[in-house]
N, C-alpha and C positions, 0 to 999 in steps of 0.2 A: 521929551520923549522918555525921560528916566522915570517921571511920574506915571506916564501912560504905561510903562511896563510894570512898575509896581502895582498899578492898580488891578492888573491882569493877573498877578501871582506868578507862581512858579511855571504855571503852562504856557505862559508867554515864552519861556525860552524854547519849549518844543515847537511851538507854532513858529517862531523865528528861525529856528535851524530848518525844519522841513520846507517851510516857505522860501528860504534863501536857497535851499537846495534845488528847489523846483524851479525857481527863477534862475539859476545857473544853468541847469539842465535845458530850459527853454532858450536861453541866449546861445549855448552851444547848438542846439538844434537850428536856430536862425542862421549861424555862420557856416555849419557842416552841411545843411540841407540834406540830411540823411533821414529819411522817413522811419528808419529803424530806431532812431534815438527817440522817437515820440514815445514809444513804450515806457521808457524811464519817466518822462514827464507825466504819464497818466498815472503811474505808480506812485510818483513823489505827490502828484495831486491828491491822490486818497490818503496818503499818510499825513498831508497837511489838514485835510478835511477832518480827519479823525482826531487829530491833534486838536483843532479848534472845537469839535464836539466835546473831547474830554476837559479842555479848559472850560467850556461854557457850564458843563454840568457840574464841575468841581466848585467853579465860583458861584453857581446859584445855590448849590448845596451849602456852602460856607455862609452866604448871606442868610439863608432860611434858619440855619443854626444860630447865628448870631441875634437875628431879629427874634427868635423864640427865647433868648436869655433875658437878663435883667439888663436893660439899657434906660439911660436917662432921656434919650431923644424918643419921640413918638415913633411907633412901629412903622408907619407909612413912610416916613422920612428915611428911616434907616434901610427899608426895602427898595425905595426908589434909589437912593444913592448906591445902594449894593448892586442893584441889577444894571445900573449904568455903568459901573466898573466891571461886572461880570460880563459885558459885551465887548471888552477890549481884545480878547482873543480873536473874535469873529472879525472885527475891523481890521486888525493886523493880518490875519490869515487870509481874508478875502481879498484884501488889498494886494497882497503879494500874489496870490491867484490870477486876479484880473490882469495885472501886468505880465504875468508868466503867460498867459493864455492869449494875450494881445502878441507876445512875442511869437507864440505858436502860430498865429494867424499868418504874420509876416513870413515865417519860416515855410509854412505850407505853400503860400503864394510863390515863394522864391523856388521851392522845390518843383512846383509845377512848370516854371519858366525854364528850368534845368531839363526837364523832361522833353519839352517840345523842340 
C-alpha cells in the first residue's frame, strides 16, 4: 500500500481524505437513515471525483514532462510505466466511491423500510 500511495504522488492524500470522508458520511447515512444526510454524501462524492481528476491530470503532466526529458530508457517504456502510476488516484478514489455508494444503496433501502 505504501508503494501504491507513492506511485500516485501527493494527490493520493487528497483522494484518500475526501474518499474516506465520503465513506464515513455514507456509513452515517446507513445508520441514521436520514435522507437529509444524502446531500453531504453527494457533495463529498464530487470533491472526491475532482480530487481524482486533479491527481490524474497532474500525474499525466508529470509523466509527459519526464518522458520529454533526457532518459536512458526508451520513451515508450517510460510513458507506459508513468501512465500506470498515473492511474492510481482513480483506482483509490473510485474504489472508495464504489463502497460509499453501496452503503448509500443500503441506507436508501433501510430509509424506505422506515417510511412504510
